[in-house]
N, CA, C, O and the ligand as a Tripos MOL2 file, in Angstrom:
@<TRIPOS>MOLECULE
protein
  305   303    77     0     0
PROTEIN
NO_CHARGES

@<TRIPOS>ATOM
      1 N           6.2140  -15.6370   18.2120 N.3       1 MET1
      2 CA          5.0570  -15.3130   17.3620 C.3       1 MET1
      3 C           5.4950  -15.2300   15.9140 C.2       1 MET1
      4 O           6.4050  -14.4770   15.5680 O.2       1 MET1
      5 N           4.8550  -15.9920   15.0930 N.am      2 ALA2
      6 CA          5.2120  -16.0060   13.6770 C.3       2 ALA2
      7 C           4.3890  -14.9820   12.9120 C.2       2 ALA2
      8 O           3.1640  -14.9340   13.0270 O.2       2 ALA2
      9 N           5.0690  -14.1800   12.1460 N.am      3 LEU3
     10 CA          4.3900  -13.1980   11.3160 C.3       3 LEU3
     11 C           4.5010  -13.6280    9.8590 C.2       3 LEU3
     12 O           5.5960  -13.7930    9.3220 O.2       3 LEU3
     13 N           3.3570  -13.8020    9.2430 N.am      4 THR4
     14 CA          3.3510  -14.1970    7.8510 C.3       4 THR4
     15 C           3.1610  -12.9640    6.9740 C.2       4 THR4
     16 O           2.2130  -12.2000    7.1510 O.2       4 THR4
     17 N           4.0760  -12.7840    6.0290 N.am      5 ILE5
     18 CA          3.9750  -11.6490    5.1220 C.3       5 ILE5
     19 C           3.4150  -12.1450    3.7990 C.2       5 ILE5
     20 O           3.9640  -13.0560    3.1790 O.2       5 ILE5
     21 N           2.3150  -11.5350    3.3740 N.am      6 ALA6
     22 CA          1.6900  -11.9400    2.1210 C.3       6 ALA6
     23 C           2.5810  -11.5460    0.9410 C.2       6 ALA6
     24 O           3.3460  -10.5850    1.0240 O.2       6 ALA6
     25 N           2.4720  -12.3040   -0.1660 N.am      7 PRO7
     26 CA          3.2300  -11.9350   -1.3620 C.3       7 PRO7
     27 C           2.8850  -10.5230   -1.8070 C.2       7 PRO7
     28 O           1.8200   -9.9980   -1.4800 O.2       7 PRO7
     29 N           3.8020   -9.9120   -2.5580 N.am      8 CYS8
     30 CA          3.5930   -8.5490   -3.0380 C.3       8 CYS8
     31 C           2.2530   -8.4480   -3.7740 C.2       8 CYS8
     32 O           1.9900   -9.2230   -4.6930 O.2       8 CYS8
     33 N           1.4070   -7.4910   -3.3690 N.am      9 PRO9
     34 CA          0.0980   -7.3490   -4.0190 C.3       9 PRO9
     35 C           0.2060   -6.8110   -5.4330 C.2       9 PRO9
     36 O          -0.7670   -6.8410   -6.1850 O.2       9 PRO9
     37 N           1.3860   -6.3160   -5.8020 N.am     10 PHE10
     38 CA          1.5340   -5.6960   -7.1150 C.3      10 PHE10
     39 C           2.1850   -6.6330   -8.1280 C.2      10 PHE10
     40 O           1.7810   -6.6600   -9.2910 O.2      10 PHE10
     41 N           3.1880   -7.4020   -7.7000 N.am     11 CYS11
     42 CA          3.8820   -8.2700   -8.6500 C.3      11 CYS11
     43 C           3.8530   -9.7280   -8.2050 C.2      11 CYS11
     44 O           4.2940  -10.6060   -8.9460 O.2      11 CYS11
     45 N           3.3420   -9.9970   -7.0090 N.am     12 GLY12
     46 CA          3.2150  -11.3680   -6.5510 C.3      12 GLY12
     47 C           4.5030  -11.9610   -6.0100 C.2      12 GLY12
     48 O           4.5390  -13.1350   -5.6430 O.2      12 GLY12
     49 N           5.5550  -11.1680   -5.9550 N.am     13 SER13
     50 CA          6.8340  -11.6780   -5.4840 C.3      13 SER13
     51 C           6.7960  -11.9690   -3.9960 C.2      13 SER13
     52 O           6.1200  -11.2810   -3.2320 O.2      13 SER13
     53 N           7.5190  -12.9850   -3.6000 N.am     14 GLU14
     54 CA          7.6660  -13.2850   -2.1800 C.3      14 GLU14
     55 C           9.0390  -12.8610   -1.6840 C.2      14 GLU14
     56 O           9.4310  -13.1600   -0.5560 O.2      14 GLU14
     57 N           9.7640  -12.1560   -2.5520 N.am     15 HIS15
     58 CA         11.0820  -11.6550   -2.1500 C.3      15 HIS15
     59 C          10.9000  -10.3130   -1.4430 C.2      15 HIS15
     60 O          11.0620   -9.2450   -2.0330 O.2      15 HIS15
     61 N          10.5650  -10.4060   -0.1890 N.am     16 LEU16
     62 CA         10.2500   -9.2170    0.5900 C.3      16 LEU16
     63 C          11.2370   -9.0650    1.7240 C.2      16 LEU16
     64 O          11.8020  -10.0430    2.2160 O.2      16 LEU16
     65 N          11.4330   -7.8500    2.1240 N.am     17 HIS17
     66 CA         12.2190   -7.6420    3.3280 C.3      17 HIS17
     67 C          11.6380   -6.4840    4.1280 C.2      17 HIS17
     68 O          10.8600   -5.6800    3.6150 O.2      17 HIS17
     69 N          12.0240   -6.4200    5.3680 N.am     18 ILE18
     70 CA         11.5340   -5.3680    6.2500 C.3      18 ILE18
     71 C          12.5270   -4.2190    6.2520 C.2      18 ILE18
     72 O          13.7080   -4.3930    6.5500 O.2      18 ILE18
     73 N          12.0250   -3.0540    5.9160 N.am     19 HIS19
     74 CA         12.8510   -1.8580    5.9970 C.3      19 HIS19
     75 C          12.4790   -1.0980    7.2530 C.2      19 HIS19
     76 O          11.3000   -0.9650    7.5820 O.2      19 HIS19
     77 N          13.4650   -0.6090    7.9410 N.am     20 HIS20
     78 CA         13.1590    0.2280    9.1000 C.3      20 HIS20
     79 C          14.1660    1.3520    9.1730 C.2      20 HIS20
     80 O          15.3500    1.1820    8.8820 O.2      20 HIS20
     81 N          13.6630    2.5020    9.5680 N.am     21 ASN21
     82 CA         14.5220    3.6810    9.6250 C.3      21 ASN21
     83 C          14.7400    4.1440   11.0550 C.2      21 ASN21
     84 O          15.1770    5.2700   11.2930 O.2      21 ASN21
     85 N          14.4350    3.2790   11.9960 N.am     22 GLY22
     86 CA         14.6200    3.6310   13.3870 C.3      22 GLY22
     87 C          13.3350    4.0750   14.0470 C.2      22 GLY22
     88 O          13.1470    3.8880   15.2490 O.2      22 GLY22
     89 N          12.4480    4.6660   13.2570 N.am     23 LEU23
     90 CA         11.1710    5.1210   13.8040 C.3      23 LEU23
     91 C          10.0210    4.2550   13.3460 C.2      23 LEU23
     92 O           9.0420    4.0700   14.0690 O.2      23 LEU23
     93 N          10.1420    3.7220   12.1390 N.am     24 SER24
     94 CA          9.0180    2.9560   11.6170 C.3      24 SER24
     95 C           9.5270    1.8140   10.7500 C.2      24 SER24
     96 O          10.6730    1.8030   10.2990 O.2      24 SER24
     97 N           8.6430    0.8630   10.5360 N.am     25 HIS25
     98 CA          8.9300   -0.2900    9.6980 C.3      25 HIS25
     99 C           8.0430   -0.2440    8.4690 C.2      25 HIS25
    100 O           6.9710    0.3620    8.4800 O.2      25 HIS25
    101 N           8.5010   -0.8900    7.4140 N.am     26 CYS26
    102 CA          7.6160   -1.1160    6.2820 C.3      26 CYS26
    103 C           8.1300   -2.3370    5.5360 C.2      26 CYS26
    104 O           9.3060   -2.6920    5.6160 O.2      26 CYS26
    105 N           7.2210   -2.9660    4.8130 N.am     27 VAL27
    106 CA          7.5840   -4.1160    3.9940 C.3      27 VAL27
    107 C           7.9730   -3.6030    2.6190 C.2      27 VAL27
    108 O           7.2600   -2.7910    2.0300 O.2      27 VAL27
    109 N           9.1030   -4.0770    2.1060 N.am     28 VAL28
    110 CA          9.5650   -3.6550    0.7930 C.3      28 VAL28
    111 C           9.7020   -4.8710   -0.1100 C.2      28 VAL28
    112 O          10.2740   -5.8880    0.2820 O.2      28 VAL28
    113 N           9.1740   -4.7560   -1.3230 N.am     29 CYS29
    114 CA          9.3010   -5.8220   -2.3000 C.3      29 CYS29
    115 C          10.6240   -5.6820   -3.0350 C.2      29 CYS29
    116 O          10.9500   -4.6190   -3.5640 O.2      29 CYS29
    117 N          11.3820   -6.7770   -3.0590 N.am     30 GLU30
    118 CA         12.6920   -6.7420   -3.7160 C.3      30 GLU30
    119 C          12.5550   -6.6830   -5.2360 C.2      30 GLU30
    120 O          13.4620   -6.2330   -5.9370 O.2      30 GLU30
    121 N          11.4000   -7.1490   -5.7360 N.am     31 SER31
    122 CA         11.2390   -7.2770   -7.1770 C.3      31 SER31
    123 C          10.8040   -5.9690   -7.8220 C.2      31 SER31
    124 O          11.3960   -5.5310   -8.8080 O.2      31 SER31
    125 N           9.7560   -5.3380   -7.2570 N.am     32 CYS32
    126 CA          9.2330   -4.1240   -7.8770 C.3      32 CYS32
    127 C           9.4800   -2.8940   -7.0220 C.2      32 CYS32
    128 O           9.0580   -1.7890   -7.3640 O.2      32 CYS32
    129 N          10.1730   -3.0990   -5.8990 N.am     33 LYS33
    130 CA         10.5810   -1.9970   -5.0330 C.3      33 LYS33
    131 C           9.4080   -1.2710   -4.4010 C.2      33 LYS33
    132 O           9.5450   -0.1440   -3.9260 O.2      33 LYS33
    133 N           8.2510   -1.9270   -4.3970 N.am     34 THR34
    134 CA          7.1180   -1.3340   -3.7090 C.3      34 THR34
    135 C           7.3940   -1.2870   -2.2210 C.2      34 THR34
    136 O           7.8500   -2.2650   -1.6280 O.2      34 THR34
    137 N           7.1150   -0.1500   -1.6300 N.am     35 CYS35
    138 CA          7.2750    0.0050   -0.1880 C.3      35 CYS35
    139 C           5.9070    0.0980    0.4450 C.2      35 CYS35
    140 O           5.1120    0.9690    0.0920 O.2      35 CYS35
    141 N           5.6280   -0.7910    1.3760 N.am     36 GLY36
    142 CA          4.3390   -0.8130    2.0330 C.3      36 GLY36
    143 C           4.1830    0.3190    3.0260 C.2      36 GLY36
    144 O           5.0940    1.1220    3.2300 O.2      36 GLY36
    145 N           3.0060    0.3680    3.6450 N.am     37 PRO37
    146 CA          2.7420    1.4220    4.6340 C.3      37 PRO37
    147 C           3.7220    1.3470    5.8000 C.2      37 PRO37
    148 O           4.0870    0.2680    6.2690 O.2      37 PRO37
    149 N           4.1270    2.5130    6.2440 N.am     38 HIS38
    150 CA          5.0130    2.5740    7.4040 C.3      38 HIS38
    151 C           4.1980    2.4770    8.6850 C.2      38 HIS38
    152 O           3.0780    2.9800    8.7710 O.2      38 HIS38
    153 N           4.7780    1.8280    9.6640 N.am     39 SER39
    154 CA          4.1550    1.7880   10.9770 C.3      39 SER39
    155 C           5.2500    1.6380   12.0240 C.2      39 SER39
    156 O           6.2250    0.9180   11.8120 O.2      39 SER39
    157 N           5.0860    2.3190   13.1530 N.am     40 PRO40
    158 CA          6.0820    2.1690   14.2220 C.3      40 PRO40
    159 C           6.2030    0.7320   14.6840 C.2      40 PRO40
    160 O           7.2790    0.2920   15.0890 O.2      40 PRO40
    161 N           5.0940   -0.0080   14.6250 N.am     41 ALA41
    162 CA          5.0930   -1.3980   15.0640 C.3      41 ALA41
    163 C           5.2510   -2.3200   13.8640 C.2      41 ALA41
    164 O           4.5060   -2.2250   12.8880 O.2      41 ALA41
    165 N           6.2200   -3.2040   13.9500 N.am     42 LEU42
    166 CA          6.4660   -4.1420   12.8550 C.3      42 LEU42
    167 C           5.2110   -4.9410   12.5280 C.2      42 LEU42
    168 O           4.8830   -5.1520   11.3610 O.2      42 LEU42
    169 N           4.5140   -5.3820   13.5720 N.am     43 GLU43
    170 CA          3.3110   -6.1770   13.3380 C.3      43 GLU43
    171 C           2.2910   -5.4000   12.5100 C.2      43 GLU43
    172 O           1.6360   -5.9630   11.6330 O.2      43 GLU43
    173 N           2.1610   -4.1010   12.7930 N.am     44 ASN44
    174 CA          1.1900   -3.2990   12.0610 C.3      44 ASN44
    175 C           1.6370   -3.0730   10.6220 C.2      44 ASN44
    176 O           0.8210   -3.0900    9.7020 O.2      44 ASN44
    177 N           2.9400   -2.8620   10.4330 N.am     45 ALA45
    178 CA          3.4500   -2.6490    9.0800 C.3      45 ALA45
    179 C           3.1600   -3.8770    8.2170 C.2      45 ALA45
    180 O           2.7590   -3.7550    7.0600 O.2      45 ALA45
    181 N           3.3670   -5.0520    8.7920 N.am     46 ILE46
    182 CA          3.0880   -6.2870    8.0590 C.3      46 ILE46
    183 C           1.5840   -6.4430    7.8570 C.2      46 ILE46
    184 O           1.1280   -6.8840    6.8020 O.2      46 ILE46
    185 N           0.8200   -6.0720    8.8920 N.am     47 GLY47
    186 CA         -0.6290   -6.1670    8.7770 C.3      47 GLY47
    187 C          -1.1690   -5.3020    7.6500 C.2      47 GLY47
    188 O          -2.0280   -5.7300    6.8790 O.2      47 GLY47
    189 N          -0.6590   -4.0910    7.5620 N.am     48 HIS48
    190 CA         -1.1090   -3.1900    6.4960 C.3      48 HIS48
    191 C          -0.7310   -3.7530    5.1260 C.2      48 HIS48
    192 O          -1.5120   -3.7010    4.1750 O.2      48 HIS48
    193 N           0.4750   -4.2870    5.0540 N.am     49 TRP49
    194 CA          0.9320   -4.8710    3.7940 C.3      49 TRP49
    195 C           0.0130   -6.0250    3.4010 C.2      49 TRP49
    196 O          -0.3970   -6.1370    2.2460 O.2      49 TRP49
    197 N          -0.3010   -6.8700    4.3590 N.am     50 ASN50
    198 CA         -1.1290   -8.0380    4.0650 C.3      50 ASN50
    199 C          -2.5380   -7.6370    3.6170 C.2      50 ASN50
    200 O          -3.1940   -8.3680    2.8750 O.2      50 ASN50
    201 N          -2.9890   -6.4740    4.0740 N.am     51 GLN51
    202 CA         -4.3260   -6.0300    3.7170 C.3      51 GLN51
    203 C          -4.3500   -5.3360    2.3640 C.2      51 GLN51
    204 O          -5.4180   -5.0880    1.8040 O.2      51 GLN51
    205 N          -3.1750   -5.0270    1.8430 N.am     52 ALA52
    206 CA         -3.1240   -4.3410    0.5500 C.3      52 ALA52
    207 C          -3.6620   -5.2640   -0.5390 C.2      52 ALA52
    208 O          -3.5060   -6.4840   -0.4860 O.2      52 ALA52
    209 N          -4.2740   -4.6650   -1.4850 N.am     53 ARG53
    210 CA         -4.8240   -5.4440   -2.5900 C.3      53 ARG53
    211 C          -4.3780   -4.8130   -3.9030 C.2      53 ARG53
    212 O          -4.0380   -3.6320   -3.9710 O.2      53 ARG53
    213 N          -4.3910   -5.6380   -4.9340 N.am     54 ARG54
    214 CA         -4.0970   -5.1010   -6.2540 C.3      54 ARG54
    215 C          -5.1280   -4.0240   -6.5980 C.2      54 ARG54
    216 O          -6.2880   -4.1190   -6.1980 O.2      54 ARG54
    217 N          -4.7070   -3.0180   -7.3310 N.am     55 PRO55
    218 CA         -5.6640   -1.9760   -7.7220 C.3      55 PRO55
    219 C          -6.8490   -2.5930   -8.4440 C.2      55 PRO55
    220 O          -6.6960   -3.5130   -9.2480 O.2      55 PRO55
    221 N          -8.0210   -2.0790   -8.1490 N.am     56 THR56
    222 CA         -9.2170   -2.6110   -8.7850 C.3      56 THR56
    223 C          -9.1960   -2.2870  -10.2670 C.2      56 THR56
    224 O          -8.5740   -1.3190  -10.7040 O.2      56 THR56
    225 N          -9.8830   -3.1120  -11.0230 N.am     57 SER57
    226 CA         -9.9160   -2.9010  -12.4650 C.3      57 SER57
    227 C         -10.8610   -1.7600  -12.8240 C.2      57 SER57
    228 O         -10.8520   -1.2650  -13.9510 O.2      57 SER57
    229 N         -11.6710   -1.3490  -11.8590 N.am     58 THR58
    230 CA        -12.5870   -0.2360  -12.0890 C.3      58 THR58
    231 C         -12.0050    1.0360  -11.4850 C.2      58 THR58
    232 O         -11.9990    1.1990  -10.2650 O.2      58 THR58
    233 N         -11.5200    1.9320  -12.3300 N.am     59 PRO59
    234 CA        -10.9050    3.1480  -11.7970 C.3      59 PRO59
    235 C         -11.9310    4.0550  -11.1410 C.2      59 PRO59
    236 O         -13.1010    4.0960  -11.5220 O.2      59 PRO59
    237 N         -11.4570    4.7700  -10.1540 N.am     60 ASP60
    238 CA        -12.3170    5.7280   -9.4870 C.3      60 ASP60
    239 C         -12.6140    6.8840  -10.4390 C.2      60 ASP60
    240 O         -11.6860    7.4560  -11.0100 O.2      60 ASP60
    241 N         -13.8710    7.2350  -10.6190 N.am     61 PRO61
    242 CA        -14.2140    8.3360  -11.5340 C.3      61 PRO61
    243 C         -13.4450    9.6090  -11.2220 C.2      61 PRO61
    244 O         -13.1370   10.3920  -12.1210 O.2      61 PRO61
    245 N         -13.1410    9.8110   -9.9700 N.am     62 ALA62
    246 CA        -12.4020   11.0150   -9.5920 C.3      62 ALA62
    247 C         -11.0100   11.0250  -10.2080 C.2      62 ALA62
    248 O         -10.4370   12.0890  -10.4450 O.2      62 ALA62
    249 N         -10.4610    9.8280  -10.4700 N.am     63 ASP63
    250 CA         -9.1480    9.7490  -11.0870 C.3      63 ASP63
    251 C          -9.2180   10.1130  -12.5600 C.2      63 ASP63
    252 O          -8.2760   10.6720  -13.1220 O.2      63 ASP63
    253 N         -10.3470    9.7880  -13.1770 N.am     64 LEU64
    254 CA        -10.5060   10.0800  -14.5950 C.3      64 LEU64
    255 C         -10.8060   11.5580  -14.8120 C.2      64 LEU64
    256 O         -10.3650   12.1620  -15.7900 O.2      64 LEU64
    257 N         -11.5600   12.1230  -13.8880 N.am     65 HIS65
    258 CA        -11.9660   13.5130  -14.0310 C.3      65 HIS65
    259 C         -11.6460   14.2650  -12.7350 C.2      65 HIS65
    260 O         -12.5060   14.4270  -11.8690 O.2      65 HIS65
    261 N         -10.4120   14.7140  -12.6220 N.am     66 PRO66
    262 CA         -9.9930   15.3860  -11.3800 C.3      66 PRO66
    263 C         -10.8940   16.5650  -11.0310 C.2      66 PRO66
    264 O         -11.0490   16.9020   -9.8570 O.2      66 PRO66
    265 N         -11.4930   17.1970  -12.0510 N.am     67 MET67
    266 CA        -12.3480   18.3420  -11.7850 C.3      67 MET67
    267 C         -13.6720   17.9420  -11.1520 C.2      67 MET67
    268 O         -14.3920   18.7830  -10.6140 O.2      67 MET67
    269 N         -13.9870   16.6510  -11.2190 N.am     68 ALA68
    270 CA        -15.2760   16.1960  -10.7300 C.3      68 ALA68
    271 C         -15.4640   16.5820   -9.2670 C.2      68 ALA68
    272 O         -16.5520   16.9920   -8.8630 O.2      68 ALA68
    273 N         -14.4010   16.4500   -8.4730 N.am     69 GLY69
    274 CA        -14.5110   16.8040   -7.0740 C.3      69 GLY69
    275 C         -14.8430   18.2710   -6.8930 C.2      69 GLY69
    276 O         -15.6230   18.6340   -6.0120 O.2      69 GLY69
    277 N         -14.2510   19.1170   -7.7290 N.am     70 LEU70
    278 CA        -14.5140   20.5450   -7.6170 C.3      70 LEU70
    279 C         -15.9590   20.8540   -8.0170 C.2      70 LEU70
    280 O         -16.6320   21.6810   -7.4030 O.2      70 LEU70
    281 N         -16.4090   20.1640   -9.0620 N.am     71 TRP71
    282 CA        -17.7810   20.3810   -9.4960 C.3      71 TRP71
    283 C         -18.7580   20.0030   -8.3920 C.2      71 TRP71
    284 O         -19.7760   20.6610   -8.1790 O.2      71 TRP71
    285 N         -18.4060   18.8940   -7.6800 N.am     72 ALA72
    286 CA        -19.3360   18.3840   -6.6760 C.3      72 ALA72
    287 C         -19.3830   19.2940   -5.4530 C.2      72 ALA72
    288 O         -20.4320   19.4620   -4.8300 O.2      72 ALA72
    289 N         -18.2380   19.8780   -5.1170 N.am     73 THR73
    290 CA        -18.1930   20.6110   -3.8460 C.3      73 THR73
    291 C         -18.0670   22.1150   -4.0600 C.2      73 THR73
    292 O         -18.1090   22.8890   -3.1040 O.2      73 THR73
    293 N         -17.9120   22.5260   -5.3150 N.am     74 GLY74
    294 CA        -17.6410   23.9280   -5.5950 C.3      74 GLY74
    295 C         -18.8940   24.7820   -5.7120 C.2      74 GLY74
    296 O         -19.5900   25.0630   -4.7370 O.2      74 GLY74
    297 N         -19.1440   25.1780   -6.9490 N.am     75 HIS75
    298 CA        -20.2120   26.1460   -7.2150 C.3      75 HIS75
    299 C         -21.5080   25.8000   -6.4840 C.2      75 HIS75
    300 O         -21.9680   24.6600   -6.5440 O.2      75 HIS75
    301 N         -22.0830   26.7560   -5.8120 N.am     76 GLY76
    302 CA        -23.2620   26.4530   -5.0450 C.3      76 GLY76
    303 C         -24.5160   27.0320   -5.6070 C.2      76 GLY76
    304 O         -25.5920   26.8420   -5.0400 O.2      76 GLY76
    305 ZN          6.4750   -6.4660   -5.9290 Zn       77 ZN77
@<TRIPOS>BOND
     1     1     2 1
     2     2     3 1
     3     3     4 2
     4     3     5 am
     5     5     6 1
     6     6     7 1
     7     7     8 2
     8     7     9 am
     9     9    10 1
    10    10    11 1
    11    11    12 2
    12    11    13 am
    13    13    14 1
    14    14    15 1
    15    15    16 2
    16    15    17 am
    17    17    18 1
    18    18    19 1
    19    19    20 2
    20    19    21 am
    21    21    22 1
    22    22    23 1
    23    23    24 2
    24    23    25 am
    25    25    26 1
    26    26    27 1
    27    27    28 2
    28    27    29 am
    29    29    30 1
    30    30    31 1
    31    31    32 2
    32    31    33 am
    33    33    34 1
    34    34    35 1
    35    35    36 2
    36    35    37 am
    37    37    38 1
    38    38    39 1
    39    39    40 2
    40    39    41 am
    41    41    42 1
    42    42    43 1
    43    43    44 2
    44    43    45 am
    45    45    46 1
    46    46    47 1
    47    47    48 2
    48    47    49 am
    49    49    50 1
    50    50    51 1
    51    51    52 2
    52    51    53 am
    53    53    54 1
    54    54    55 1
    55    55    56 2
    56    55    57 am
    57    57    58 1
    58    58    59 1
    59    59    60 2
    60    59    61 am
    61    61    62 1
    62    62    63 1
    63    63    64 2
    64    63    65 am
    65    65    66 1
    66    66    67 1
    67    67    68 2
    68    67    69 am
    69    69    70 1
    70    70    71 1
    71    71    72 2
    72    71    73 am
    73    73    74 1
    74    74    75 1
    75    75    76 2
    76    75    77 am
    77    77    78 1
    78    78    79 1
    79    79    80 2
    80    79    81 am
    81    81    82 1
    82    82    83 1
    83    83    84 2
    84    83    85 am
    85    85    86 1
    86    86    87 1
    87    87    88 2
    88    87    89 am
    89    89    90 1
    90    90    91 1
    91    91    92 2
    92    91    93 am
    93    93    94 1
    94    94    95 1
    95    95    96 2
    96    95    97 am
    97    97    98 1
    98    98    99 1
    99    99   100 2
   100    99   101 am
   101   101   102 1
   102   102   103 1
   103   103   104 2
   104   103   105 am
   105   105   106 1
   106   106   107 1
   107   107   108 2
   108   107   109 am
   109   109   110 1
   110   110   111 1
   111   111   112 2
   112   111   113 am
   113   113   114 1
   114   114   115 1
   115   115   116 2
   116   115   117 am
   117   117   118 1
   118   118   119 1
   119   119   120 2
   120   119   121 am
   121   121   122 1
   122   122   123 1
   123   123   124 2
   124   123   125 am
   125   125   126 1
   126   126   127 1
   127   127   128 2
   128   127   129 am
   129   129   130 1
   130   130   131 1
   131   131   132 2
   132   131   133 am
   133   133   134 1
   134   134   135 1
   135   135   136 2
   136   135   137 am
   137   137   138 1
   138   138   139 1
   139   139   140 2
   140   139   141 am
   141   141   142 1
   142   142   143 1
   143   143   144 2
   144   143   145 am
   145   145   146 1
   146   146   147 1
   147   147   148 2
   148   147   149 am
   149   149   150 1
   150   150   151 1
   151   151   152 2
   152   151   153 am
   153   153   154 1
   154   154   155 1
   155   155   156 2
   156   155   157 am
   157   157   158 1
   158   158   159 1
   159   159   160 2
   160   159   161 am
   161   161   162 1
   162   162   163 1
   163   163   164 2
   164   163   165 am
   165   165   166 1
   166   166   167 1
   167   167   168 2
   168   167   169 am
   169   169   170 1
   170   170   171 1
   171   171   172 2
   172   171   173 am
   173   173   174 1
   174   174   175 1
   175   175   176 2
   176   175   177 am
   177   177   178 1
   178   178   179 1
   179   179   180 2
   180   179   181 am
   181   181   182 1
   182   182   183 1
   183   183   184 2
   184   183   185 am
   185   185   186 1
   186   186   187 1
   187   187   188 2
   188   187   189 am
   189   189   190 1
   190   190   191 1
   191   191   192 2
   192   191   193 am
   193   193   194 1
   194   194   195 1
   195   195   196 2
   196   195   197 am
   197   197   198 1
   198   198   199 1
   199   199   200 2
   200   199   201 am
   201   201   202 1
   202   202   203 1
   203   203   204 2
   204   203   205 am
   205   205   206 1
   206   206   207 1
   207   207   208 2
   208   207   209 am
   209   209   210 1
   210   210   211 1
   211   211   212 2
   212   211   213 am
   213   213   214 1
   214   214   215 1
   215   215   216 2
   216   215   217 am
   217   217   218 1
   218   218   219 1
   219   219   220 2
   220   219   221 am
   221   221   222 1
   222   222   223 1
   223   223   224 2
   224   223   225 am
   225   225   226 1
   226   226   227 1
   227   227   228 2
   228   227   229 am
   229   229   230 1
   230   230   231 1
   231   231   232 2
   232   231   233 am
   233   233   234 1
   234   234   235 1
   235   235   236 2
   236   235   237 am
   237   237   238 1
   238   238   239 1
   239   239   240 2
   240   239   241 am
   241   241   242 1
   242   242   243 1
   243   243   244 2
   244   243   245 am
   245   245   246 1
   246   246   247 1
   247   247   248 2
   248   247   249 am
   249   249   250 1
   250   250   251 1
   251   251   252 2
   252   251   253 am
   253   253   254 1
   254   254   255 1
   255   255   256 2
   256   255   257 am
   257   257   258 1
   258   258   259 1
   259   259   260 2
   260   259   261 am
   261   261   262 1
   262   262   263 1
   263   263   264 2
   264   263   265 am
   265   265   266 1
   266   266   267 1
   267   267   268 2
   268   267   269 am
   269   269   270 1
   270   270   271 1
   271   271   272 2
   272   271   273 am
   273   273   274 1
   274   274   275 1
   275   275   276 2
   276   275   277 am
   277   277   278 1
   278   278   279 1
   279   279   280 2
   280   279   281 am
   281   281   282 1
   282   282   283 1
   283   283   284 2
   284   283   285 am
   285   285   286 1
   286   286   287 1
   287   287   288 2
   288   287   289 am
   289   289   290 1
   290   290   291 1
   291   291   292 2
   292   291   293 am
   293   293   294 1
   294   294   295 1
   295   295   296 2
   296   295   297 am
   297   297   298 1
   298   298   299 1
   299   299   300 2
   300   299   301 am
   301   301   302 1
   302   302   303 1
   303   303   304 2
@<TRIPOS>SUBSTRUCTURE
     1 MET1         2 RESIDUE 1 A MET
     2 ALA2         6 RESIDUE 1 A ALA
     3 LEU3        10 RESIDUE 1 A LEU
     4 THR4        14 RESIDUE 1 A THR
     5 ILE5        18 RESIDUE 1 A ILE
     6 ALA6        22 RESIDUE 1 A ALA
     7 PRO7        26 RESIDUE 1 A PRO
     8 CYS8        30 RESIDUE 1 A CYS
     9 PRO9        34 RESIDUE 1 A PRO
    10 PHE10       38 RESIDUE 1 A PHE
    11 CYS11       42 RESIDUE 1 A CYS
    12 GLY12       46 RESIDUE 1 A GLY
    13 SER13       50 RESIDUE 1 A SER
    14 GLU14       54 RESIDUE 1 A GLU
    15 HIS15       58 RESIDUE 1 A HIS
    16 LEU16       62 RESIDUE 1 A LEU
    17 HIS17       66 RESIDUE 1 A HIS
    18 ILE18       70 RESIDUE 1 A ILE
    19 HIS19       74 RESIDUE 1 A HIS
    20 HIS20       78 RESIDUE 1 A HIS
    21 ASN21       82 RESIDUE 1 A ASN
    22 GLY22       86 RESIDUE 1 A GLY
    23 LEU23       90 RESIDUE 1 A LEU
    24 SER24       94 RESIDUE 1 A SER
    25 HIS25       98 RESIDUE 1 A HIS
    26 CYS26      102 RESIDUE 1 A CYS
    27 VAL27      106 RESIDUE 1 A VAL
    28 VAL28      110 RESIDUE 1 A VAL
    29 CYS29      114 RESIDUE 1 A CYS
    30 GLU30      118 RESIDUE 1 A GLU
    31 SER31      122 RESIDUE 1 A SER
    32 CYS32      126 RESIDUE 1 A CYS
    33 LYS33      130 RESIDUE 1 A LYS
    34 THR34      134 RESIDUE 1 A THR
    35 CYS35      138 RESIDUE 1 A CYS
    36 GLY36      142 RESIDUE 1 A GLY
    37 PRO37      146 RESIDUE 1 A PRO
    38 HIS38      150 RESIDUE 1 A HIS
    39 SER39      154 RESIDUE 1 A SER
    40 PRO40      158 RESIDUE 1 A PRO
    41 ALA41      162 RESIDUE 1 A ALA
    42 LEU42      166 RESIDUE 1 A LEU
    43 GLU43      170 RESIDUE 1 A GLU
    44 ASN44      174 RESIDUE 1 A ASN
    45 ALA45      178 RESIDUE 1 A ALA
    46 ILE46      182 RESIDUE 1 A ILE
    47 GLY47      186 RESIDUE 1 A GLY
    48 HIS48      190 RESIDUE 1 A HIS
    49 TRP49      194 RESIDUE 1 A TRP
    50 ASN50      198 RESIDUE 1 A ASN
    51 GLN51      202 RESIDUE 1 A GLN
    52 ALA52      206 RESIDUE 1 A ALA
    53 ARG53      210 RESIDUE 1 A ARG
    54 ARG54      214 RESIDUE 1 A ARG
    55 PRO55      218 RESIDUE 1 A PRO
    56 THR56      222 RESIDUE 1 A THR
    57 SER57      226 RESIDUE 1 A SER
    58 THR58      230 RESIDUE 1 A THR
    59 PRO59      234 RESIDUE 1 A PRO
    60 ASP60      238 RESIDUE 1 A ASP
    61 PRO61      242 RESIDUE 1 A PRO
    62 ALA62      246 RESIDUE 1 A ALA
    63 ASP63      250 RESIDUE 1 A ASP
    64 LEU64      254 RESIDUE 1 A LEU
    65 HIS65      258 RESIDUE 1 A HIS
    66 PRO66      262 RESIDUE 1 A PRO
    67 MET67      266 RESIDUE 1 A MET
    68 ALA68      270 RESIDUE 1 A ALA
    69 GLY69      274 RESIDUE 1 A GLY
    70 LEU70      278 RESIDUE 1 A LEU
    71 TRP71      282 RESIDUE 1 A TRP
    72 ALA72      286 RESIDUE 1 A ALA
    73 THR73      290 RESIDUE 1 A THR
    74 GLY74      294 RESIDUE 1 A GLY
    75 HIS75      298 RESIDUE 1 A HIS
    76 GLY76      302 RESIDUE 1 A GLY
    77 ZN77       305 GROUP 0 **** ****
């Protein structure tokens, strides 16, 4: 079974390797050192990596205003 690993979603590099610590695998980019999601199954680790996307150009409002979440769920 051939597993295709998508290029790094952050820098576009195809210099990737599989890191494993005995319990889980993850895809690591050699260029920007990004480490993908860990998964016990190699296939899943690659799958998660392939599903990763570059950050959207529209930031989440919650990132701009961390207090926004508190305002929304706090005072009643
Ligand atoms: Zn990269």
